[in-house]
N, C-alpha and C positions, 0 to 999 in steps of 0.2 A: 415383955410386950409381945403379943402374938403377931406373926407375920402373915396371918391369913387375911386375904383381901375380903372386904365387906361388899356384898352384892349391892349395886345401886337400887334405890327404890324405884318402882315402876314409873311413877310420875316424873321423877328426876331423869330416868333413862329416856323416857319418851320425849321430854322437853329438850334434852341434849341432842337426841337423834333428829328432832324437828329442826333444830338449828343447823345440824349437819346437812339436812335436806335442802334448806334455804341456801346454804353456802354452795352446795353442788349446783343449784339452779344458776348461780352467778357464773359458773364455769360452763354452762350449757345455754348461753343466752339465746342462741338461734332457735332452740326448741321453745323457750319461754316466750320469745317475741312472736313466734308463729302462733302459739296457743292464744296469745292476747290479740293479735292482729286479725286472725281469721274470722272470729265473730264480728269484728268491726267491718271487715270487708264484705261479709255476707249481709250485714245490716244495710250498708250503703247500696249494695247491689239490689236487694229487695225493695228498698225505699225508692231509689231513683230509677231503676230499670223496670221493675215490675209493679211498683206501688200504684201507678196511675191506672193500671188495668185491673186492679183488684178492689172490689167494693166490699168494705167491711162496716159501712155505716158511720165511720169516723175517719180522721186522718190516718193514713196507713202507718206512719211512724209511731203514732200513739198505740196502734194495735200491735205492732210487731216487736216493740222493745222487750216486753216480758218474755217472749219466746226466745229472743236473742240472748237474754241473760241466762236462760236455762241452757241454751246451746253452748254458751261460754263455759258454763259449769262442766258440761260434758267434755269439752276440749281440754280444760284444765285437769280434770280428774284422770283423763287417759294417760297423762304423764306418770301417774303413780305406778301403773302396771309396768311401764318401761324401767323405772328406777328400781323397783323391787326385783324385777327379773334380772337386771344387771347385777345387783348386789348378790343375788343367789348364784348367778353364773360365775362371778369373780371370787366367790368364797368369802366375801366380806362378812357375811352373817356368822361364819364359823369363828371369826375373831371376836365378834360381839358375844358369842356364846361362851368363850373362855372367860369373859368378864361377868358371866352369869346374867346376861341380858336375855330375857325371854322373847318369845314371838310377839306377844301383845305389845310391849313397849317398842319393839323394832318396827312393827307395822303402824302403830299409833304415831310414831315419829314421822313416817312417810305421809300419813294422812294429814297430820297437823301442818306439815310443810305445804302440802297441796292446797289445803283450805286457805292458808295464808296467801299463796300465790293467786288463788281464785278470787279472794277478796280484792286484791289489787287490780286484777283484770276486770272484775265486775265494775269497780269504780271507774276504770278507764272507759269501758263500754258506755256506762251511764253518762260520763262527761261528753263523749262524742254524740250520744243521743240528744242531750240538751242542746248541743251546737246545731243539730240539724232539725230541731223543732219539737222535740219531745217535751210536753208540758203536763206532768202529773198533777193531780189535784188531791193527793193523799194527805190525810191528817198525820200527826206525829205517830198515833197508834197504828195507822195503816202502814206507814213506812216501817215501823218496828216489826209488825206482823209479816210483811212481805220479805224483809231481810231475814227474819227468823226462818221462814219457810225455805228460802233459798239456801241458807246455811245448812238446814237439815238435809236438803237434797244433795248439796255438795259433799257433806260428810258421808252420806249413804253411798253415793256413787264412787267416792274415793276409796272407801273400804271394799266395795265390789271390784274396783280396779286393782286394788292390792291383791285380792284373791286371784284375779286373772294373772297378775305377775308371778304368783306362786305356781299357778297351773301350767303356764307356758315355760318353755326352756330357753327362748331367745327373746331379746328386746323387740325384734321385728315381728315375731308371732304375737307378742303382747300388744303391740300397737295395732296389729290387724284385728285382733279379737275385740279390743275396746272401740273399734269403729262402730260397732252396733250400738253402743251407748251414745255415741255422738249422732247417730242416725235417728235415734228415737224421737226427737222433737219434730222431725219432718212429717210423719203421719200422725199429727196431732193438730190442735187449734193454734199452733205457734204462728203460722204464716198465712193461713187462709181459714175461714170458717169451715167446720167439719161438714156442714150440709152441702158444700160445694164439691166435695169429694165423691167418687163413685160409691154407690150404696153398699157394695160389698166390703168397703173399707170402714164404714161408719162404726161398726161394733168394736173393732180394734182401736180406732182413734179415740172413741169416747171412754174406753175402759182400760187405758194404759196409764202408767205412772205419771207422765209429764203433763197430760191434759188437765187434770184437776189442779196441779201446781201452777200451770200457766194461767188458767182461768182465775185462780185465787189471786195471783200476783196482779193480773190485769185489773180485776175488780178493786183490789186494795189500793193500787197506785192511782186509779181513776176515781176513787171514792164512790164505788158502785156496789150494789148488793152482791154478795159472794155465796150465800146459802151455805150448804154443807161442804163446799169444795175444799176449804182449808183443812177440815178434819179428814176428808178423804185423802188429800195430799199427804198429811202427816202420817196417816195409816200406811200408805204406800212407802213412805220414807222409813218408817219404823220396821216394816216387814223386810225391805231391802237391806237395811242395816243389820237386822238380826241374822238374816241368811248369810250376808257377806262376812260378818264377824265369825260366825260358826264355821263357815267354809274356809276362811283364811286360817283359823286356828288349826283345823284338821289338816289342811294342806301344808302348813308350816311344819307340823309334827311329822308328816309324811316325808317331806323333803329333807329334814334334818336328822332323821333317826339313824 
């Protein structure tokens, strides 16, 4: 009988590492709770502090919830950069490589764990939104389409965050760089209509990744026409994912050669 160890299959390795990522989350509950509670706190602040002064043509809670869900995705994805950076700094990845675990399963495990955490935080945000008056009118198909778009975005930004974790040398630097992903919903239609912003900001706000995503989710959840926004949002997600996967593969080989 041969004593040679058999390399785990990529899907098996990725699922095992995803389980590891979820177990690590339980040991770092303060960061998990912060990523879950921050979007809820911001939603409450916008609805109760600023909502009365913002005219969106509908109840402000109805307008703002899709943007908060996207913001929640950014907060959750930012943790991927930190955990990847920590694994690289502590040399954990070297131990995985002795088991012939490649870069793709290693990063896919982190991404899968992040998506799982984000699904839970999204459900929590939606639950609080219902408690404060959010009343969507979506059909079953609308709900499925909105959830699918949000999952596509979460997956894309999680891979992008993994690439950031490989690019930076410390967890602190990784967290600082991913701030820009968390900031992206603000100069969009997430919290106020774009036409209320300064004219010089309109071009960026209308043609950045999260605006078509938010417009699509808002329309789908309220059972309103969405036009081509879902396809634009999917195109952005696909482009971000392709760039992130390619960049993370290159950076992993660079860091481990």
